[in-house]
mmJSON file of the N, C-alpha and C atoms, coordinates in Angstrom:
{"data_MODEL":{"atom_site":{
"group_PDB":["ATOM","ATOM","ATOM","ATOM","ATOM","ATOM","ATOM","ATOM","ATOM","ATOM","ATOM","ATOM","ATOM","ATOM","ATOM","ATOM","ATOM","ATOM","ATOM","ATOM","ATOM","ATOM","ATOM","ATOM","ATOM","ATOM","ATOM","ATOM","ATOM","ATOM","ATOM","ATOM","ATOM","ATOM","ATOM","ATOM","ATOM","ATOM","ATOM","ATOM","ATOM","ATOM","ATOM","ATOM","ATOM","ATOM","ATOM","ATOM","ATOM","ATOM","ATOM","ATOM","ATOM","ATOM","ATOM","ATOM","ATOM","ATOM","ATOM","ATOM","ATOM","ATOM","ATOM","ATOM","ATOM","ATOM","ATOM","ATOM","ATOM","ATOM","ATOM","ATOM","ATOM","ATOM","ATOM","ATOM","ATOM","ATOM","ATOM","ATOM","ATOM","ATOM","ATOM","ATOM","ATOM","ATOM","ATOM","ATOM","ATOM","ATOM","ATOM","ATOM","ATOM","ATOM","ATOM","ATOM","ATOM","ATOM","ATOM","ATOM","ATOM","ATOM","ATOM","ATOM","ATOM","ATOM","ATOM","ATOM","ATOM","ATOM","ATOM","ATOM","ATOM","ATOM","ATOM","ATOM","ATOM","ATOM","ATOM","ATOM","ATOM","ATOM","ATOM","ATOM","ATOM","ATOM","ATOM","ATOM","ATOM","ATOM","ATOM","ATOM","ATOM","ATOM","ATOM","ATOM","ATOM","ATOM","ATOM","ATOM","ATOM","ATOM","ATOM","ATOM","ATOM","ATOM","ATOM","ATOM","ATOM","ATOM","ATOM","ATOM","ATOM","ATOM","ATOM","ATOM","ATOM","ATOM","ATOM","ATOM","ATOM","ATOM","ATOM","ATOM","ATOM","ATOM","ATOM","ATOM","ATOM","ATOM","ATOM","ATOM","ATOM","ATOM","ATOM","ATOM","ATOM","ATOM","ATOM","ATOM","ATOM","ATOM","ATOM","ATOM","ATOM","ATOM","ATOM","ATOM","ATOM","ATOM","ATOM","ATOM","ATOM","ATOM","ATOM","ATOM","ATOM","ATOM","ATOM","ATOM","ATOM","ATOM","ATOM","ATOM","ATOM","ATOM","ATOM","ATOM","ATOM","ATOM","ATOM","ATOM","ATOM","ATOM","ATOM","ATOM","ATOM","ATOM","ATOM","ATOM","ATOM","ATOM","ATOM","ATOM","ATOM","ATOM","ATOM","ATOM","ATOM","ATOM","ATOM","ATOM","ATOM","ATOM","ATOM","ATOM","ATOM"],
"id":[1,2,3,4,5,6,7,8,9,10,11,12,13,14,15,16,17,18,19,20,21,22,23,24,25,26,27,28,29,30,31,32,33,34,35,36,37,38,39,40,41,42,43,44,45,46,47,48,49,50,51,52,53,54,55,56,57,58,59,60,61,62,63,64,65,66,67,68,69,70,71,72,73,74,75,76,77,78,79,80,81,82,83,84,85,86,87,88,89,90,91,92,93,94,95,96,97,98,99,100,101,102,103,104,105,106,107,108,109,110,111,112,113,114,115,116,117,118,119,120,121,122,123,124,125,126,127,128,129,130,131,132,133,134,135,136,137,138,139,140,141,142,143,144,145,146,147,148,149,150,151,152,153,154,155,156,157,158,159,160,161,162,163,164,165,166,167,168,169,170,171,172,173,174,175,176,177,178,179,180,181,182,183,184,185,186,187,188,189,190,191,192,193,194,195,196,197,198,199,200,201,202,203,204,205,206,207,208,209,210,211,212,213,214,215,216,217,218,219,220,221,222,223,224,225,226,227,228,229,230,231,232,233,234,235,236,237],
"type_symbol":["N","C","C","N","C","C","N","C","C","N","C","C","N","C","C","N","C","C","N","C","C","N","C","C","N","C","C","N","C","C","N","C","C","N","C","C","N","C","C","N","C","C","N","C","C","N","C","C","N","C","C","N","C","C","N","C","C","N","C","C","N","C","C","N","C","C","N","C","C","N","C","C","N","C","C","N","C","C","N","C","C","N","C","C","N","C","C","N","C","C","N","C","C","N","C","C","N","C","C","N","C","C","N","C","C","N","C","C","N","C","C","N","C","C","N","C","C","N","C","C","N","C","C","N","C","C","N","C","C","N","C","C","N","C","C","N","C","C","N","C","C","N","C","C","N","C","C","N","C","C","N","C","C","N","C","C","N","C","C","N","C","C","N","C","C","N","C","C","N","C","C","N","C","C","N","C","C","N","C","C","N","C","C","N","C","C","N","C","C","N","C","C","N","C","C","N","C","C","N","C","C","N","C","C","N","C","C","N","C","C","N","C","C","N","C","C","N","C","C","N","C","C","N","C","C","N","C","C","N","C","C","N","C","C","N","C","C"],
"label_atom_id":["N","CA","C","N","CA","C","N","CA","C","N","CA","C","N","CA","C","N","CA","C","N","CA","C","N","CA","C","N","CA","C","N","CA","C","N","CA","C","N","CA","C","N","CA","C","N","CA","C","N","CA","C","N","CA","C","N","CA","C","N","CA","C","N","CA","C","N","CA","C","N","CA","C","N","CA","C","N","CA","C","N","CA","C","N","CA","C","N","CA","C","N","CA","C","N","CA","C","N","CA","C","N","CA","C","N","CA","C","N","CA","C","N","CA","C","N","CA","C","N","CA","C","N","CA","C","N","CA","C","N","CA","C","N","CA","C","N","CA","C","N","CA","C","N","CA","C","N","CA","C","N","CA","C","N","CA","C","N","CA","C","N","CA","C","N","CA","C","N","CA","C","N","CA","C","N","CA","C","N","CA","C","N","CA","C","N","CA","C","N","CA","C","N","CA","C","N","CA","C","N","CA","C","N","CA","C","N","CA","C","N","CA","C","N","CA","C","N","CA","C","N","CA","C","N","CA","C","N","CA","C","N","CA","C","N","CA","C","N","CA","C","N","CA","C","N","CA","C","N","CA","C","N","CA","C","N","CA","C","N","CA","C","N","CA","C","N","CA","C","N","CA","C","N","CA","C"],
"label_alt_id":[null,null,null,null,null,null,null,null,null,null,null,null,null,null,null,null,null,null,null,null,null,null,null,null,null,null,null,null,null,null,null,null,null,null,null,null,null,null,null,null,null,null,null,null,null,null,null,null,null,null,null,null,null,null,null,null,null,null,null,null,null,null,null,null,null,null,null,null,null,null,null,null,null,null,null,null,null,null,null,null,null,null,null,null,null,null,null,null,null,null,null,null,null,null,null,null,null,null,null,null,null,null,null,null,null,null,null,null,null,null,null,null,null,null,null,null,null,null,null,null,null,null,null,null,null,null,null,null,null,null,null,null,null,null,null,null,null,null,null,null,null,null,null,null,null,null,null,null,null,null,null,null,null,null,null,null,null,null,null,null,null,null,null,null,null,null,null,null,null,null,null,null,null,null,null,null,null,null,null,null,null,null,null,null,null,null,null,null,null,null,null,null,null,null,null,null,null,null,null,null,null,null,null,null,null,null,null,null,null,null,null,null,null,null,null,null,null,null,null,null,null,null,null,null,null,null,null,null,null,null,null,null,null,null,null,null,null],
"label_comp_id":["MET","MET","MET","ALA","ALA","ALA","ASP","ASP","ASP","ILE","ILE","ILE","HIS","HIS","HIS","VAL","VAL","VAL","ALA","ALA","ALA","GLU","GLU","GLU","ASN","ASN","ASN","LEU","LEU","LEU","TRP","TRP","TRP","SER","SER","SER","THR","THR","THR","GLY","GLY","GLY","MET","MET","MET","LEU","LEU","LEU","PRO","PRO","PRO","GLU","GLU","GLU","GLY","GLY","GLY","ILE","ILE","ILE","LEU","LEU","LEU","GLU","GLU","GLU","ARG","ARG","ARG","TRP","TRP","TRP","PHE","PHE","PHE","VAL","VAL","VAL","ALA","ALA","ALA","ASP","ASP","ASP","GLY","GLY","GLY","VAL","VAL","VAL","ARG","ARG","ARG","VAL","VAL","VAL","GLN","GLN","GLN","ALA","ALA","ALA","GLY","GLY","GLY","GLU","GLU","GLU","ALA","ALA","ALA","VAL","VAL","VAL","ALA","ALA","ALA","ALA","ALA","ALA","VAL","VAL","VAL","ARG","ARG","ARG","ILE","ILE","ILE","GLY","GLY","GLY","GLU","GLU","GLU","ALA","ALA","ALA","LEU","LEU","LEU","HIS","HIS","HIS","ASP","ASP","ASP","ILE","ILE","ILE","ALA","ALA","ALA","SER","SER","SER","PRO","PRO","PRO","ALA","ALA","ALA","ALA","ALA","ALA","GLY","GLY","GLY","ARG","ARG","ARG","LEU","LEU","LEU","LEU","LEU","LEU","VAL","VAL","VAL","LEU","LEU","LEU","ALA","ALA","ALA","SER","SER","SER","VAL","VAL","VAL","ASN","ASN","ASN","GLU","GLU","GLU","VAL","VAL","VAL","VAL","VAL","VAL","ASP","ASP","ASP","PRO","PRO","PRO","GLY","GLY","GLY","CYS","CYS","CYS","ILE","ILE","ILE","ILE","ILE","ILE","ALA","ALA","ALA","GLU","GLU","GLU","VAL","VAL","VAL","HIS","HIS","HIS","ALA","ALA","ALA"],
"label_asym_id":["A","A","A","A","A","A","A","A","A","A","A","A","A","A","A","A","A","A","A","A","A","A","A","A","A","A","A","A","A","A","A","A","A","A","A","A","A","A","A","A","A","A","A","A","A","A","A","A","A","A","A","A","A","A","A","A","A","A","A","A","A","A","A","A","A","A","A","A","A","A","A","A","A","A","A","A","A","A","A","A","A","A","A","A","A","A","A","A","A","A","A","A","A","A","A","A","A","A","A","A","A","A","A","A","A","A","A","A","A","A","A","A","A","A","A","A","A","A","A","A","A","A","A","A","A","A","A","A","A","A","A","A","A","A","A","A","A","A","A","A","A","A","A","A","A","A","A","A","A","A","A","A","A","A","A","A","A","A","A","A","A","A","A","A","A","A","A","A","A","A","A","A","A","A","A","A","A","A","A","A","A","A","A","A","A","A","A","A","A","A","A","A","A","A","A","A","A","A","A","A","A","A","A","A","A","A","A","A","A","A","A","A","A","A","A","A","A","A","A","A","A","A","A","A","A","A","A","A","A","A","A","A","A","A","A","A","A"],
"label_entity_id":["1","1","1","1","1","1","1","1","1","1","1","1","1","1","1","1","1","1","1","1","1","1","1","1","1","1","1","1","1","1","1","1","1","1","1","1","1","1","1","1","1","1","1","1","1","1","1","1","1","1","1","1","1","1","1","1","1","1","1","1","1","1","1","1","1","1","1","1","1","1","1","1","1","1","1","1","1","1","1","1","1","1","1","1","1","1","1","1","1","1","1","1","1","1","1","1","1","1","1","1","1","1","1","1","1","1","1","1","1","1","1","1","1","1","1","1","1","1","1","1","1","1","1","1","1","1","1","1","1","1","1","1","1","1","1","1","1","1","1","1","1","1","1","1","1","1","1","1","1","1","1","1","1","1","1","1","1","1","1","1","1","1","1","1","1","1","1","1","1","1","1","1","1","1","1","1","1","1","1","1","1","1","1","1","1","1","1","1","1","1","1","1","1","1","1","1","1","1","1","1","1","1","1","1","1","1","1","1","1","1","1","1","1","1","1","1","1","1","1","1","1","1","1","1","1","1","1","1","1","1","1","1","1","1","1","1","1"],
"label_seq_id":[1,1,1,2,2,2,3,3,3,4,4,4,5,5,5,6,6,6,7,7,7,8,8,8,9,9,9,10,10,10,11,11,11,12,12,12,13,13,13,14,14,14,15,15,15,16,16,16,17,17,17,18,18,18,19,19,19,20,20,20,21,21,21,22,22,22,23,23,23,24,24,24,25,25,25,26,26,26,27,27,27,28,28,28,29,29,29,30,30,30,31,31,31,32,32,32,33,33,33,34,34,34,35,35,35,36,36,36,37,37,37,38,38,38,39,39,39,40,40,40,41,41,41,42,42,42,43,43,43,44,44,44,45,45,45,46,46,46,47,47,47,48,48,48,49,49,49,50,50,50,51,51,51,52,52,52,53,53,53,54,54,54,55,55,55,56,56,56,57,57,57,58,58,58,59,59,59,60,60,60,61,61,61,62,62,62,63,63,63,64,64,64,65,65,65,66,66,66,67,67,67,68,68,68,69,69,69,70,70,70,71,71,71,72,72,72,73,73,73,74,74,74,75,75,75,76,76,76,77,77,77,78,78,78,79,79,79],
"pdbx_PDB_ins_code":[null,null,null,null,null,null,null,null,null,null,null,null,null,null,null,null,null,null,null,null,null,null,null,null,null,null,null,null,null,null,null,null,null,null,null,null,null,null,null,null,null,null,null,null,null,null,null,null,null,null,null,null,null,null,null,null,null,null,null,null,null,null,null,null,null,null,null,null,null,null,null,null,null,null,null,null,null,null,null,null,null,null,null,null,null,null,null,null,null,null,null,null,null,null,null,null,null,null,null,null,null,null,null,null,null,null,null,null,null,null,null,null,null,null,null,null,null,null,null,null,null,null,null,null,null,null,null,null,null,null,null,null,null,null,null,null,null,null,null,null,null,null,null,null,null,null,null,null,null,null,null,null,null,null,null,null,null,null,null,null,null,null,null,null,null,null,null,null,null,null,null,null,null,null,null,null,null,null,null,null,null,null,null,null,null,null,null,null,null,null,null,null,null,null,null,null,null,null,null,null,null,null,null,null,null,null,null,null,null,null,null,null,null,null,null,null,null,null,null,null,null,null,null,null,null,null,null,null,null,null,null,null,null,null,null,null,null],
"Cartn_x":[-268.882,-266.883,-266.612,-266.152,-265.321,-263.848,-263.041,-261.284,-261.06,-260.288,-259.725,-258.179,-257.869,-256.646,-256.125,-254.547,-254.239,-253.961,-254.848,-254.735,-253.793,-253.502,-252.343,-251.582,-252.759,-252.74,-251.872,-252.485,-250.962,-249.183,-249.322,-247.72,-247.451,-247.221,-247.263,-246.806,-245.006,-244.237,-243.631,-243.763,-242.605,-241.648,-241.034,-239.713,-239.901,-240.94,-241.156,-241.682,-240.676,-240.481,-241.902,-241.881,-243.118,-243.415,-244.686,-245.558,-244.955,-245.623,-245.428,-247.323,-247.782,-249.285,-248.64,-249.2,-248.565,-249.049,-250.814,-251.551,-253.014,-253.599,-255.429,-256.313,-256.928,-258.367,-259.414,-258.962,-260.419,-259.633,-259.848,-259.617,-260.166,-259.738,-259.876,-260.995,-262.288,-263.306,-264.301,-264.111,-265.329,-266.677,-267.176,-268.208,-267.551,-267.222,-267.4,-268.537,-268.456,-268.965,-268.053,-269.029,-268.767,-268.055,-267.0,-266.362,-265.818,-265.724,-264.294,-263.698,-262.797,-261.015,-260.558,-260.467,-259.843,-258.302,-257.645,-256.126,-255.583,-253.586,-253.412,-252.002,-251.146,-250.594,-249.957,-248.447,-246.882,-246.101,-246.695,-246.089,-244.931,-243.356,-242.536,-242.63,-242.914,-243.348,-244.647,-245.689,-247.216,-247.813,-248.486,-249.695,-251.077,-251.297,-252.955,-253.927,-254.94,-256.051,-256.364,-256.825,-257.815,-259.048,-260.042,-261.076,-261.408,-262.614,-263.184,-264.072,-264.725,-265.006,-266.901,-267.108,-268.187,-268.254,-269.897,-270.066,-270.492,-269.415,-269.748,-268.45,-268.081,-267.209,-265.844,-264.644,-263.104,-262.871,-262.087,-260.862,-259.881,-258.724,-257.19,-256.553,-255.36,-254.895,-253.227,-253.3,-251.475,-251.78,-250.719,-249.997,-249.579,-249.416,-248.943,-247.312,-246.71,-245.367,-245.047,-246.093,-245.795,-245.143,-245.057,-244.475,-245.595,-245.599,-247.294,-246.722,-247.23,-246.793,-248.222,-248.05,-249.572,-250.572,-252.014,-252.883,-252.559,-252.249,-252.145,-253.398,-254.216,-255.02,-254.361,-254.357,-254.744,-255.197,-256.581,-258.064,-259.324,-260.03,-261.175,-262.71,-263.761,-264.876,-266.047,-266.252,-267.429,-268.826,-269.916,-271.128,-272.042],
"Cartn_y":[174.987,175.059,176.953,177.322,178.347,177.662,178.814,179.045,180.037,180.154,180.771,181.664,182.705,182.976,183.804,183.76,185.09,186.552,187.597,188.254,188.675,188.764,189.423,190.518,191.168,193.118,192.926,191.976,192.388,192.663,192.253,192.659,193.766,195.802,196.12,196.722,195.317,195.637,194.516,194.331,192.832,192.697,192.982,193.121,193.004,192.6,191.764,190.292,190.136,188.837,187.873,186.17,185.545,186.216,186.256,186.283,185.115,184.817,184.226,184.145,182.749,182.495,182.463,183.365,183.672,183.137,182.909,182.289,182.809,181.326,181.295,181.622,182.521,182.515,181.813,180.747,179.947,178.461,177.34,176.454,175.005,174.521,173.423,173.156,172.916,172.236,173.071,174.463,175.648,176.268,176.45,177.164,178.577,179.301,180.864,181.396,182.677,183.916,184.121,184.836,185.681,186.871,187.196,188.232,188.643,187.2,186.732,186.836,186.98,187.167,186.165,185.001,183.184,183.294,184.153,183.938,185.536,185.171,186.617,186.032,186.804,186.539,187.728,187.195,188.473,188.683,189.934,190.416,191.908,191.643,192.193,192.478,193.942,194.755,194.511,194.191,194.089,192.788,193.017,192.188,192.463,190.95,191.66,190.451,190.614,190.001,188.98,188.018,187.04,186.48,187.113,186.563,185.993,185.068,183.895,184.834,184.342,184.803,184.102,183.339,182.907,182.237,181.824,181.084,179.602,178.652,177.33,177.142,175.623,174.997,175.181,175.556,175.765,174.575,174.785,173.559,173.961,173.822,174.748,173.709,174.673,173.436,174.337,174.92,175.633,175.736,175.722,175.278,176.987,177.354,178.42,178.415,179.433,179.924,178.598,178.774,178.001,179.525,179.325,180.493,180.311,181.656,181.976,182.927,182.649,183.222,184.058,184.818,185.768,184.366,184.92,184.561,182.191,182.277,181.314,180.931,179.449,179.133,178.491,179.705,178.634,177.414,177.507,176.975,177.225,176.667,176.431,176.608,176.687,177.09,176.309,174.964,173.807,174.233,174.291,174.365,173.679],
"Cartn_z":[114.81,115.382,114.9,116.31,115.625,116.127,115.813,115.764,117.035,117.952,118.12,117.941,117.132,116.565,117.25,116.368,117.14,116.152,116.18,115.122,114.572,113.37,112.373,113.304,113.136,113.313,114.927,115.57,116.754,116.605,115.144,115.533,114.736,115.045,113.644,113.087,112.43,112.04,112.081,111.032,111.043,110.986,112.636,113.36,114.358,114.573,116.336,116.19,117.459,117.08,117.775,117.724,117.306,118.95,119.061,120.971,121.329,122.524,123.935,124.189,124.589,125.267,126.55,127.383,127.829,129.228,128.803,130.533,129.396,129.913,129.338,130.755,130.552,132.11,131.993,130.541,131.066,131.609,131.688,131.505,130.413,130.032,129.092,129.265,128.842,128.66,129.143,129.678,130.061,129.023,129.893,129.091,128.297,127.365,126.952,126.482,126.935,125.799,124.577,123.715,122.407,122.993,122.796,123.1,124.434,125.355,126.727,126.411,127.595,127.44,126.971,126.579,127.625,127.197,126.444,127.24,127.367,127.05,127.349,125.859,125.244,125.079,124.394,125.002,124.98,123.241,122.673,121.771,121.704,121.685,122.077,124.097,124.048,124.89,125.582,124.757,124.877,125.335,125.965,125.897,125.83,124.939,124.59,124.802,125.632,125.067,124.099,124.575,122.909,123.343,122.462,123.092,121.957,122.61,121.707,121.293,119.79,118.314,118.555,119.699,119.891,121.025,121.468,122.754,122.576,123.635,124.042,124.426,124.169,125.425,124.598,125.71,125.282,124.73,123.304,123.466,123.09,124.812,124.033,123.829,122.305,121.369,121.593,122.415,122.511,123.851,124.69,125.728,126.064,127.55,128.037,127.787,128.064,127.132,125.691,125.46,123.588,122.861,121.483,120.632,119.662,119.779,118.64,117.723,116.168,115.526,114.706,113.75,113.443,113.376,113.278,112.994,112.865,114.139,114.116,115.45,115.044,116.137,117.056,118.138,120.208,120.868,120.045,120.856,119.609,120.167,119.197,120.508,119.699,120.445,119.923,120.69,119.834,120.629,119.697,120.56,121.314],
"occupancy":[1.0,1.0,1.0,1.0,1.0,1.0,1.0,1.0,1.0,1.0,1.0,1.0,1.0,1.0,1.0,1.0,1.0,1.0,1.0,1.0,1.0,1.0,1.0,1.0,1.0,1.0,1.0,1.0,1.0,1.0,1.0,1.0,1.0,1.0,1.0,1.0,1.0,1.0,1.0,1.0,1.0,1.0,1.0,1.0,1.0,1.0,1.0,1.0,1.0,1.0,1.0,1.0,1.0,1.0,1.0,1.0,1.0,1.0,1.0,1.0,1.0,1.0,1.0,1.0,1.0,1.0,1.0,1.0,1.0,1.0,1.0,1.0,1.0,1.0,1.0,1.0,1.0,1.0,1.0,1.0,1.0,1.0,1.0,1.0,1.0,1.0,1.0,1.0,1.0,1.0,1.0,1.0,1.0,1.0,1.0,1.0,1.0,1.0,1.0,1.0,1.0,1.0,1.0,1.0,1.0,1.0,1.0,1.0,1.0,1.0,1.0,1.0,1.0,1.0,1.0,1.0,1.0,1.0,1.0,1.0,1.0,1.0,1.0,1.0,1.0,1.0,1.0,1.0,1.0,1.0,1.0,1.0,1.0,1.0,1.0,1.0,1.0,1.0,1.0,1.0,1.0,1.0,1.0,1.0,1.0,1.0,1.0,1.0,1.0,1.0,1.0,1.0,1.0,1.0,1.0,1.0,1.0,1.0,1.0,1.0,1.0,1.0,1.0,1.0,1.0,1.0,1.0,1.0,1.0,1.0,1.0,1.0,1.0,1.0,1.0,1.0,1.0,1.0,1.0,1.0,1.0,1.0,1.0,1.0,1.0,1.0,1.0,1.0,1.0,1.0,1.0,1.0,1.0,1.0,1.0,1.0,1.0,1.0,1.0,1.0,1.0,1.0,1.0,1.0,1.0,1.0,1.0,1.0,1.0,1.0,1.0,1.0,1.0,1.0,1.0,1.0,1.0,1.0,1.0,1.0,1.0,1.0,1.0,1.0,1.0,1.0,1.0,1.0,1.0,1.0,1.0,1.0,1.0,1.0,1.0,1.0,1.0],
"B_iso_or_equiv":[0.0,0.0,0.0,0.0,0.0,0.0,0.0,0.0,0.0,0.0,0.0,0.0,0.0,0.0,0.0,0.0,0.0,0.0,0.0,0.0,0.0,0.0,0.0,0.0,0.0,0.0,0.0,0.0,0.0,0.0,0.0,0.0,0.0,0.0,0.0,0.0,0.0,0.0,0.0,0.0,0.0,0.0,0.0,0.0,0.0,0.0,0.0,0.0,0.0,0.0,0.0,0.0,0.0,0.0,0.0,0.0,0.0,0.0,0.0,0.0,0.0,0.0,0.0,0.0,0.0,0.0,0.0,0.0,0.0,0.0,0.0,0.0,0.0,0.0,0.0,0.0,0.0,0.0,0.0,0.0,0.0,0.0,0.0,0.0,0.0,0.0,0.0,0.0,0.0,0.0,0.0,0.0,0.0,0.0,0.0,0.0,0.0,0.0,0.0,0.0,0.0,0.0,0.0,0.0,0.0,0.0,0.0,0.0,0.0,0.0,0.0,0.0,0.0,0.0,0.0,0.0,0.0,0.0,0.0,0.0,0.0,0.0,0.0,0.0,0.0,0.0,0.0,0.0,0.0,0.0,0.0,0.0,0.0,0.0,0.0,0.0,0.0,0.0,0.0,0.0,0.0,0.0,0.0,0.0,0.0,0.0,0.0,0.0,0.0,0.0,0.0,0.0,0.0,0.0,0.0,0.0,0.0,0.0,0.0,0.0,0.0,0.0,0.0,0.0,0.0,0.0,0.0,0.0,0.0,0.0,0.0,0.0,0.0,0.0,0.0,0.0,0.0,0.0,0.0,0.0,0.0,0.0,0.0,0.0,0.0,0.0,0.0,0.0,0.0,0.0,0.0,0.0,0.0,0.0,0.0,0.0,0.0,0.0,0.0,0.0,0.0,0.0,0.0,0.0,0.0,0.0,0.0,0.0,0.0,0.0,0.0,0.0,0.0,0.0,0.0,0.0,0.0,0.0,0.0,0.0,0.0,0.0,0.0,0.0,0.0,0.0,0.0,0.0,0.0,0.0,0.0,0.0,0.0,0.0,0.0,0.0,0.0],
"pdbx_formal_charge":[null,null,null,null,null,null,null,null,null,null,null,null,null,null,null,null,null,null,null,null,null,null,null,null,null,null,null,null,null,null,null,null,null,null,null,null,null,null,null,null,null,null,null,null,null,null,null,null,null,null,null,null,null,null,null,null,null,null,null,null,null,null,null,null,null,null,null,null,null,null,null,null,null,null,null,null,null,null,null,null,null,null,null,null,null,null,null,null,null,null,null,null,null,null,null,null,null,null,null,null,null,null,null,null,null,null,null,null,null,null,null,null,null,null,null,null,null,null,null,null,null,null,null,null,null,null,null,null,null,null,null,null,null,null,null,null,null,null,null,null,null,null,null,null,null,null,null,null,null,null,null,null,null,null,null,null,null,null,null,null,null,null,null,null,null,null,null,null,null,null,null,null,null,null,null,null,null,null,null,null,null,null,null,null,null,null,null,null,null,null,null,null,null,null,null,null,null,null,null,null,null,null,null,null,null,null,null,null,null,null,null,null,null,null,null,null,null,null,null,null,null,null,null,null,null,null,null,null,null,null,null,null,null,null,null,null,null],
"auth_seq_id":[1,1,1,2,2,2,3,3,3,4,4,4,5,5,5,6,6,6,7,7,7,8,8,8,9,9,9,10,10,10,11,11,11,12,12,12,13,13,13,14,14,14,15,15,15,16,16,16,17,17,17,18,18,18,19,19,19,20,20,20,21,21,21,22,22,22,23,23,23,24,24,24,25,25,25,26,26,26,27,27,27,28,28,28,29,29,29,30,30,30,31,31,31,32,32,32,33,33,33,34,34,34,35,35,35,36,36,36,37,37,37,38,38,38,39,39,39,40,40,40,41,41,41,42,42,42,43,43,43,44,44,44,45,45,45,46,46,46,47,47,47,48,48,48,49,49,49,50,50,50,51,51,51,52,52,52,53,53,53,54,54,54,55,55,55,56,56,56,57,57,57,58,58,58,59,59,59,60,60,60,61,61,61,62,62,62,63,63,63,64,64,64,65,65,65,66,66,66,67,67,67,68,68,68,69,69,69,70,70,70,71,71,71,72,72,72,73,73,73,74,74,74,75,75,75,76,76,76,77,77,77,78,78,78,79,79,79],
"auth_comp_id":["MET","MET","MET","ALA","ALA","ALA","ASP","ASP","ASP","ILE","ILE","ILE","HIS","HIS","HIS","VAL","VAL","VAL","ALA","ALA","ALA","GLU","GLU","GLU","ASN","ASN","ASN","LEU","LEU","LEU","TRP","TRP","TRP","SER","SER","SER","THR","THR","THR","GLY","GLY","GLY","MET","MET","MET","LEU","LEU","LEU","PRO","PRO","PRO","GLU","GLU","GLU","GLY","GLY","GLY","ILE","ILE","ILE","LEU","LEU","LEU","GLU","GLU","GLU","ARG","ARG","ARG","TRP","TRP","TRP","PHE","PHE","PHE","VAL","VAL","VAL","ALA","ALA","ALA","ASP","ASP","ASP","GLY","GLY","GLY","VAL","VAL","VAL","ARG","ARG","ARG","VAL","VAL","VAL","GLN","GLN","GLN","ALA","ALA","ALA","GLY","GLY","GLY","GLU","GLU","GLU","ALA","ALA","ALA","VAL","VAL","VAL","ALA","ALA","ALA","ALA","ALA","ALA","VAL","VAL","VAL","ARG","ARG","ARG","ILE","ILE","ILE","GLY","GLY","GLY","GLU","GLU","GLU","ALA","ALA","ALA","LEU","LEU","LEU","HIS","HIS","HIS","ASP","ASP","ASP","ILE","ILE","ILE","ALA","ALA","ALA","SER","SER","SER","PRO","PRO","PRO","ALA","ALA","ALA","ALA","ALA","ALA","GLY","GLY","GLY","ARG","ARG","ARG","LEU","LEU","LEU","LEU","LEU","LEU","VAL","VAL","VAL","LEU","LEU","LEU","ALA","ALA","ALA","SER","SER","SER","VAL","VAL","VAL","ASN","ASN","ASN","GLU","GLU","GLU","VAL","VAL","VAL","VAL","VAL","VAL","ASP","ASP","ASP","PRO","PRO","PRO","GLY","GLY","GLY","CYS","CYS","CYS","ILE","ILE","ILE","ILE","ILE","ILE","ALA","ALA","ALA","GLU","GLU","GLU","VAL","VAL","VAL","HIS","HIS","HIS","ALA","ALA","ALA"],
"auth_asym_id":["A","A","A","A","A","A","A","A","A","A","A","A","A","A","A","A","A","A","A","A","A","A","A","A","A","A","A","A","A","A","A","A","A","A","A","A","A","A","A","A","A","A","A","A","A","A","A","A","A","A","A","A","A","A","A","A","A","A","A","A","A","A","A","A","A","A","A","A","A","A","A","A","A","A","A","A","A","A","A","A","A","A","A","A","A","A","A","A","A","A","A","A","A","A","A","A","A","A","A","A","A","A","A","A","A","A","A","A","A","A","A","A","A","A","A","A","A","A","A","A","A","A","A","A","A","A","A","A","A","A","A","A","A","A","A","A","A","A","A","A","A","A","A","A","A","A","A","A","A","A","A","A","A","A","A","A","A","A","A","A","A","A","A","A","A","A","A","A","A","A","A","A","A","A","A","A","A","A","A","A","A","A","A","A","A","A","A","A","A","A","A","A","A","A","A","A","A","A","A","A","A","A","A","A","A","A","A","A","A","A","A","A","A","A","A","A","A","A","A","A","A","A","A","A","A","A","A","A","A","A","A","A","A","A","A","A","A"],
"auth_atom_id":["N","CA","C","N","CA","C","N","CA","C","N","CA","C","N","CA","C","N","CA","C","N","CA","C","N","CA","C","N","CA","C","N","CA","C","N","CA","C","N","CA","C","N","CA","C","N","CA","C","N","CA","C","N","CA","C","N","CA","C","N","CA","C","N","CA","C","N","CA","C","N","CA","C","N","CA","C","N","CA","C","N","CA","C","N","CA","C","N","CA","C","N","CA","C","N","CA","C","N","CA","C","N","CA","C","N","CA","C","N","CA","C","N","CA","C","N","CA","C","N","CA","C","N","CA","C","N","CA","C","N","CA","C","N","CA","C","N","CA","C","N","CA","C","N","CA","C","N","CA","C","N","CA","C","N","CA","C","N","CA","C","N","CA","C","N","CA","C","N","CA","C","N","CA","C","N","CA","C","N","CA","C","N","CA","C","N","CA","C","N","CA","C","N","CA","C","N","CA","C","N","CA","C","N","CA","C","N","CA","C","N","CA","C","N","CA","C","N","CA","C","N","CA","C","N","CA","C","N","CA","C","N","CA","C","N","CA","C","N","CA","C","N","CA","C","N","CA","C","N","CA","C","N","CA","C","N","CA","C","N","CA","C","N","CA","C","N","CA","C","N","CA","C","N","CA","C"],
"pdbx_PDB_model_num":[1,1,1,1,1,1,1,1,1,1,1,1,1,1,1,1,1,1,1,1,1,1,1,1,1,1,1,1,1,1,1,1,1,1,1,1,1,1,1,1,1,1,1,1,1,1,1,1,1,1,1,1,1,1,1,1,1,1,1,1,1,1,1,1,1,1,1,1,1,1,1,1,1,1,1,1,1,1,1,1,1,1,1,1,1,1,1,1,1,1,1,1,1,1,1,1,1,1,1,1,1,1,1,1,1,1,1,1,1,1,1,1,1,1,1,1,1,1,1,1,1,1,1,1,1,1,1,1,1,1,1,1,1,1,1,1,1,1,1,1,1,1,1,1,1,1,1,1,1,1,1,1,1,1,1,1,1,1,1,1,1,1,1,1,1,1,1,1,1,1,1,1,1,1,1,1,1,1,1,1,1,1,1,1,1,1,1,1,1,1,1,1,1,1,1,1,1,1,1,1,1,1,1,1,1,1,1,1,1,1,1,1,1,1,1,1,1,1,1,1,1,1,1,1,1,1,1,1,1,1,1,1,1,1,1,1,1]
}}}
């Protein structure tokens, strides 16, 4: 199993607000490839794609429009 998290380095300063999970590109339960963009997160004015670190079946843990913090886990990938 591999966690999909929102990288802390997406917050360039401590002054930015929390992020928002804008949308999922892949549905829960679908197989994904390593490096595949699976979600989009908005932090301030910027929209960032979040990629899967491994290949496997996606297990979504966070909902669209959910508030995300640096490093939070939004999904898991199971082999």
